[in-house]
Phi, psi and omega in degrees: 000134183292145178294141180285146179273129179301142179294141179294146178293139175281135179240148181229136177227191183303331180294342180265358180297142179257114181304135176060029183299332184257008180302132179080357180268129175268126188245135176238133175255115181263111183100119183247045181266217190295335177253324181299318182296307179298323178297314181296316180295318180295318179297316180297317180293340177273002175102005177284119186258328182270080189220125177231165179245131173254118184205147174292166182285095178210191183295328179294320178297320179296319177298319179297320178294318179296331177280357175095014180264149168286127181244126177230178177293155178305319180298314179298319181297316181296317181302324188264005189247151170267330179231124184243115176266114180265102187240044176270165175302145184310313187284346179273330186304315184303317183286335179276324189295313188301313185256337187254349182233301186307317183294342186256002179284127178280148176302134181087355176280179181232143174239134189236136179241144179272002179205148178276000190309303186290330177287318187295323188252021172066028182277342176222162178226092179299145177295156185284350186260018177232156172288141176239118188237149175243128175224090191249102182292148174259050187198141174296154187305312183295327177288326177297321178292315182294319180292329174295313181296328179283351180084005183270329186074186183210156184280157177202160166263141179227154177197137169266099185284330182208128182243094180267336186265342187085359180229028183300315183291324176299314178297316183296314179292326176297316178293316180299322177292317184294323181277349177108001184293317185292344174296326179263303178150147177237140176249136180278121180210129185289165188300321181295314180292323179298315181292315178302314182296314182301311181291323179301311182292319180298319190263355175244286180301311182297313182293319181294321179296316178299315179296321180296316180299313181296319182289317179295321177301312181297319180296315181295315180296318178301327181275002177098005176284132179304139181302322180296323178292327180296310182289330177296315183291322186283322183203337187280346176282350182077001178300318182295329177296323178292329178295312180295324177296320180291330173303315183290318187275321185258335187110146187303314182281316183294336180298338180297337181294343180282350182260155178287170182303322181298311181294320182293315180296310182297317179296321182294311185292326179287324177297319178298323179294318178296320182292335178266002177272193179273007182298311178300325178295316179297318179299319180295321178298318178298315181295322177298320178295322178295308187292332179284348184089001182296318179299316180299318178296319179296321182290324175295322176294323176300319178295315181298330181276359180091021176061051180296316181288320179296322177296323178295318179297317179294325177296323178296324180295322186276338185287157177290129181223146180306327181291324178290321178296319179296320178299315181297318179298318182291321178298317179297318184292324184260358179056042179260160178286000000 
């Protein structure tokens, strides 16, 4: 019997927008941080008028008031809303959701997450009488806001995980249109696959790229190459940005045709060496930890312990490092932003 062909992903753009999809819906944005603020501003600029912010009394709440929003406690916001966008950090949502959100959700209301993380790894259990929606941008919050203002919009994964009201998809497309996603495009992907995919890329490709940059920088400097030339060659000349752009425009493999024979030959033989090393095995081990929920459990333990590893990572970012000094020198020399 022939193998079945996987179904093509459903995509949604502005042509799929439902006029007045959010009419009569009271919307609450819980958390006014890096994603909550751009979502709230974009929705308001799209004409959503019944919109409040639920946030504890902190600097984010003050920013929301300065932006002109009514700010109430998260509990009050949930009580008064038909659609609740939970845009808190992933590891914070479980402790807030059980006592501060779930008990106040009205039957037939909708709860929306900006990441599939807490749903995918069993960190929360939404009640069965509400819509559960995923609207996960593939863009940092500040960029999502800027691309909305530029009229371009930004990409996202979307999914109606649970439809208790009979209008889950209408609500989801209304929100995707309101925040600017449908201007660019949305791909339908369930919460579990979105979370697995997000962590896989962050912890394999992202981590390997970071390790490669640090190691190549150290090797070059050790060999007498100026530190400024190292950061210039690796990313500050913008050559690497054109490579990633060509991946998008031409395709990952076909983009190689833009390089000369030396780069193509060298890249090919080194890629084969990496593929025959233990790198693919390590990547699979990482993915197994992600899919089993072990990473999520470890991160919740990290939060309970007061974020020791995260504090160490943030300290490394802030400390003086030769690579940061080289970047600063190069910016001054080239008068770049």
